[in-house]
N, C-alpha and C positions, 0 to 999 in steps of 0.2 A: 633476564629473559625477555625476548620480544615475540609477540604473538600477533598474527594477522588473521582475522575472521571475515567471512563474507556472508551476505544474505541477499536473496533475490527480490526483484520487483514482482508485481502481480497485476493481473487484470481480473476484475469482477465480471464474470460472464452473465450472471443473473443475480438479482436480489439486493443490490445496493439500496441503502436507505430503509427498505422494508425489513432488513435484518435487524435494525435497531429495535423493532417492535416484536421480535420473537419469530419472524418468518425465516425460512432457510435461505442461504445464499450459496451460489456455486462460484468458486474462485480458482484461478489457475496461476501458478508461479511461472514467471518468464525469465529467460536468461539475460537479464541486465542486472548487475549487482553493485551493492555497496561494499567497500572494503574498509575495515577499521583495524588499524595497527596500534598496539599499545605496549608500553614498557615502563618499568618502575623509574622513579626519579630519586635523587639522593636527598631531596627535601620533602616536605609534606604538601607541596602545591599540586594542584590538578591543572594541567595544561591541556586545552582542547583546541584543535584546529579543524575547521570544516570549510574548505574553500568553496564548496558548492552552494553554501548559504552565506558566504562572504563574512565569516565570523571566526575569531580566535581570541583566546585570552587565558588568564590565570585565575583560578579560585584558590583562596588561602584563608587562614585564620580560623576562629572558632566556628565550627559547623560549616566551614567553607563559605562563610557569608561575604567575605571580601572578594570583589572581582576587579581585575585590571584588564581592560580591553587592549588587545594588540591589533586586531582588524575588525572593522564593522562598527566602531564607535559605540554610541549609547545603546543601539539595538542589539549589539553582540550578546549581551547577557541573556536577553529574552530568547534569542535564537538558539543559544547553546543550552538553555535550561533543561530540555528533555534529555539530552545526553548526560548532563550532570546528575539528573535523577537516577538514571541507570547506574552510573558509577557509584553513587551513594548507596544504592541498594546492595550492590556487590560488596562494597566495603563493609557494610553492616553485617552481611552474611559471613564474611571472612574474619571479622573481628580484628582486622589489621588497620594500622594507621600508617599509611604509606602514600607517597606522591606518585602520580602517573602522568605520562605523556600519552595523549589519545589523538590520533590523526585519522580523519575521515576523508575517503576519496570515493566519489560516487559516479556511476554511469547512468543513474536514474534521474530523469527530469524532476525538478522540485515542484511541489504543489500542482501536479498534473493528474492526480488520480491513480498513480501507479504504485503507491505505497512507499514512497521514498523515506518518510520519517520513521515508519515502522521498521523498514529494512536497516536503517541506521541504528535504531534502538536494539534490534535483535543482534546485529553483528557486534555492537558495543558490549552487550551483555556477555556474549560468548567469548570475546577477546579478553575483556577485563576479568571475567570469571576465571579463565584459564591462567592468566598472569598471577592472580591472587591465590591460586592453588585450589580453587573450588571445582568440584566435579558436578557441574550443573547438568541436570537432565534437560531435555527439550522443553518439558512442561515448565520447569523453573525459568529457563530463558524466556519463554513466552510470557510468563507472569510478570517478570521484571520489565520486559518491553511494554507490556500492556499498561503498567503504571506510568511509564513515560508518555504513552499515547494520550493518557488522560490530561496531561499538562497542555497538549496541543489542541485536542478535540473536545474536551469536556466530558462527553458521554459517548466514547467510541464503542463500536460494536465488538471490537476485538478481532475482526476478520483479518485486518492487515498484518498484525504481528503473528497471527496463526499461520498464514500462508508463507510468510517469510521464514518462520521457524521450521515448518514441516515440508514445504515444497510440494511439487506434484499438483494434483487437482483435488480439491477438498469440498465437501459439503459442510457448511458451518451453520450452526444455530446457536444463538446466544443462550448461555446457561447449560448447553449440552456439549459444547466443545466441537471438535472437528472429527469428521469421518472421511478417510481417504476414499477416492473414487478411482478405481483402476480402469484405464481407457485402452481400448484396442485401436480406436480410430484416431487419426491425426486431426487436429483442429487448426487449419491454416488461418491465421489472423493477420490483419494489418492494423496497426495502431496509428491513429491520427491525433496529433497534439495541436490544440488551438494556440498554444503559447501563452494563454491567459492564466495567471495564477488565481487561486481562490481559496477561501477558508472553508475547510470541511465542517468545522464547528458552526459557522454561520449558516451553512446550507442545511445541516441537521436540525438546527434551531428553527429554520424557516418551515421545514416539513412539520415539525412538532407544533408550531403555531397554527398551521393550516389544519392539522388534525384536531387540535383543541377547539378550533372555531367551527369546523364542519365534521364532527366525528362520524355522523351517519353516512357521509359521502366518502371520506378518506379511509376509514377503516375497511370497507369492502375492497378498495383499491389495494391496500396492504395484503389482504387475504388472497386476492387474485395473483399478486406477486409471488406468494408462496406456492400457489398451484402451478404457476409457470415453471418454477424450479423443478417440481416433481415431473412435469412433462419433459423438461429439458434433459433430466437424468435418463429418462426412458429413451429419448431420441439419441443421446450419446451412446448408450449401451447398444442400441440397434444400428449405430453408424449412420443415422438418418440426418445428414447435414442440412438438407432442405427444410426439414421440420425445425431443426435447431435455429436456422436463420429466421424462419417465420416467428418463432418465439422471441428471438432477440428484438425484432421489430415491435412486437406487442409490448415487451418489457420497456422499450424506449418510450412508447406512447404513455405508459403509466407514469414513468419518471417525469415526462413533460407535464403530465396532468397535476403532479404535486409540486411543480414549480422549480425543478432543478436543472432543466435544460436551458439553452441560451441560443441566440442567433448564430454565433460562430460554431457551436456544436451542431446545430441543425444543418448548417451549410455542409459540413463535412459528412454528416450521416447521410444526407440525401445525395451528395456527390458520389459516395461509395455505392449506394443502391443503384443509381443511374448507370454506373460503370459495371454493374453485374454482380455486386456483392450479394451473397445469399441472405444476409441480414446485417444490420448495423445499429449500434446503440451507443449512448454515452457510457463510460465506465468510471466508477469512482463516485465522488460526491457530486460532480456536475458543475454547472455555472460557467466553467471554462475547462481547463485541463484536457482530458483525452476522450476520444471515442474509439470504438473497436469494430472492425468489420470482419465478418466470417466470409471467407472467399475460397472458391475452388482454386486448387493449386495453380492451374494454368492462367488464372486471372489476377494473381497477386500483383504483378507489375502494373496492369491496367488500372486496378482499383487504387493502388498507391499513387499513380500519376494523377488520377481524378481528385484524390484528397489534396494533393499538393497544389493542383490548379485552383482548388477552392480555398487555399490559404493555409493549409495545415502542413506540419512537418510529420514525416512518416517513419515508421520502423516496422519491420516484420517481427513477429513474436514466436520464439521457439520455447516450448514448454520446458521449465526447469524441474527436472525430476528430484533434485536435491534441494533442501532448504538451507538453513544455516550450516556452515562448515568451517573448520579450521583450515586455513590455506597454508600457513607457515608458522613454525615454532622453532626458535633457536636461542 
């Protein structure tokens, strides 16, 4: 049996980094997807190929400890480790000892703040689980993917695998899980990619160090981040995009204050605002990666051109109402 599953990218509208400390975040799935195809092998090897990260190879032997790189050299094993973690979890749940081919194809930029690693983990859990005969609930898919995210990010918030699993627009608070937010209003967005990769784990650690050094200053910033989310939810429910844009600008200022913005991000954010965006901010971990601009429908092209002239690559974001799904089974 061959199964293909997909999972969407995401943009964090509000609350990145602050969500690590128990504040809420508002996140939206967007229609750029990872596709993972898997089928059994006749031996007990696990073959993984992920062209987007330039890595492929075979795991074999006791506890799959032996690795033979096919593409990516010495770094291939580390790059493929999160995918292997997902597969190992599914194999333990199934109590089966079988080999698998797992092929990953992605339309999501890597290390750009759009949740590519989580989408890969979620789609892998769904595809491998189905091939192994598991009837995984969405919660189980999420939990498996979250374990893989720990390999990459150390202490992830859990927001990325949540939105890739459930889709739509979600309010997320660590320890409380997700709450769907039904929207009547469209939220026209332009995403600008700096093209600079960065480590989410390093940036999360940077904020933690700043908080530990200046708790009386940083902790109130985190609390204000949570209040912004509450205001943003009210603005969305009222269809007030002008207020939403103002709140995005404030949220970006707070993220800059805790040290996770950068020169390239600031250039794109301010180019979007000058071109008429209602609001603009970094999205995801920061450092590099992507920013997002809230834009009146008639200004999408103008804002996109401004971001491109400032050095960014752009894409418009359509909300993905579905999260993880099985695309093909034969």
